[in-house]
Structure formats: C-alpha cells, structure tokens
N, C-alpha and C positions, 0 to 999 in steps of 0.2 A: 788959287794957290793951295796946294796940299801941305798941311804942317809937317815940319821935319820930325823924323823919329816914328812916323806911322808906317805901316805895311801898306804899300800902294804899288799899282801896276798900271800901265795904260791899257784901256780897253777901247779901241777906236780912237776917239779924240778926247776922251774925258778919263780922268783919274778915278779908279776904283779903290776904295779903302777896304782892307781885309780886316775885320774885326769879329772875333767870336765871343759871344756873350750868352748868358742864361744857362739853365740846367735842365736836362731831360731824362727821364727814367725809361729804359728800354730792357729788354731780356737778351741775353746771349742764346743763340738757338743751339741746336745739338751739333751742329757742324763747326761751332766756333765763330759764327758770324754775328754781326751786330749792325742794326740799321743806323745810319747817321741822320740827324735831323736835317729836313729839307733846306732850312736856313744855311746850314753848314755846307751842304752839297753844292748849293748854288755858288758858294765862295770857292769851293775846292776844285770844282770841275770834275774830271773823271779819275783823278788819282791823288794819292797822298803818301805820306810817310809816317810809320809809327815806330816808337821805340819805348825803352824803359823810362819812365819818369823818375824824378828824384824822390818822391814820397809815396811809393808803392802804389802807383797809377801807371797807366799806359799814356804817353803823349802822342798827339797827332799834329802834323804840320802839313801846310800846303807845300807843294814843291818849291815855290819861291821863297817861302820862309825857311824851309829845310836847308836850301842853298846858303842862305844867310847864316844860319847856325853852324853849319859844317864849316864855313869860311872862319867863323869865330873860333871854333874849337881846334881847327887844324893850323890856326895861327899862333896858338899857345906855344910857348918856348919848350920844345921837346926835351931839353936838358934837365927839366925838372920832373922829378919821379911822379909827383901828383898830377901834373899836366898829362903825362903819358897815361896814367891809370884813369883820369876823367875821359880822355880821347878814347881809349879802348871801351870804357863802359858806354859811353854815348853812341859810338858808331857801331859797335859790334851787335847791339841789340836793336839796330834799325832795320826796317823792312819797307820796300816800296809796295804800295798796295793800290790795285784798281778798285774803283767804286762800281759795283755791278749795276744792272739796270733797275733793280729794286732799292738801291741806295745803300747796299750793305758792303762792309769789307770783312774779310776773314782775319781773325786775330791769331797770331801764332801761339802755339801752346805754351811755351816758355814764358811769353808775356802775360797770358791768362793766369799761369801759375804765380808769376811775380806779384801781380796785382790782386791775387786772391779772388779772382771773379769766378763765381759758381754759376749763377744765372741772372740775377737782378744786377744791374749796374746803372750808373749815373754817368752821363756824357756832359761835361762842364766846359763852357766857353771861358778860355783865360786870356783873352786878348788876341795875341799873335798865334795862340795854339788852342788845341782842344785837349782836355784831360778825360780819360775814361777810368772810372772808379768802381770798385766793388761797392755794393750798397752799404755794407758794413763799414768799410774803410772810410767811405764819403761821410756817413753819419758821425763817425768818431772825429773826422777832420772838422766837419762843421760845429760840433760841440766845442771843440778846443778853440776854434777860430772865434765862435760867438762869446766864449769866456774872455778871450784876450782881445778882442777887437778894439776896445778903447785904448788899451796901452800900445797895441800895434799901430794904429792910426797916429798916435802921438810920438811914436819913435821913427816913423818914416818922414822924408822930406819930399813932398811933390813938387815938381818944377812949377814955377809961376807962369 
C-alpha cells in the first residue's frame, strides 16, 4: 500500500513514488540550457513543466504533478482578486519542456532573468518538485535557512 499524500503513479503493476531530493551544481550553457540530474530524469521521463517559483527560483514539475497543481490553482474562487492574481502569476509563467537526449532543457529568457541565473546554478530536489536557483540566491537562501532552522522546525507541525 502506498501512503496517502505521496506523488505516485502506476508503472506496470507496481506503484512508483516520485520524490525529488538532493542538490546538484550545474552551469547554464550559452543557449540557455541546463542538464538535469540523471536521478531526476528517470522520474520525469521525456518532458516536464517549468515556471516562476515563489522565491526567485525556477520550479520544475513532472507532468503528473503539474496537473495536480493546476487543478488546485484553477479551483481557487475566482471572485477573489488575490486568487486571480496568483492564478495569472502561476500559469502565465509556465512552459512545457521536452528533455533532450543529453538530459537538458532550455530555460526561457524571462525565467532566467527572474531567477537571476547567470551561469552557475543549483538544482534542488524539493519533494514533489525541483527548484533551479542561481548560485548566489541559493547561497543566500541556505544561510537564512541555516540561521533559522531550529525556530522553523519548532514552528511547523509534521503529521504523525
């Protein structure tokens, strides 16, 4: 039995759990492409969806996970202005991407600028999604997180 709340799909007769973990350092090439870690490519297959993340990074989703996220966003009550704004932000910055034979995807120029990626970047597993950070923004994020980790861990409530 697969635990509820996990990202899973059936592959043949067994459940496969999609979970992105770890961090990897890569360089953006001159054509705006980045290599995805082999471990992530195995879980993604031949395509993915990228969009603007919330904290100046690029987020990457499997097609199945993207479908779940779109369902959540499009089910927000459209009569609320903030819901419409979030919907526009989330969906208008999204792009379907094919993963080429070398395991690369091309990042859109507006997303590269948004995330302030120049060349060096960090690809981070974040459970059901992947984040792509500029090296500078990732270092700043890590420093802030490391300083606050104890208080963060005390303020959240993990399910039993």
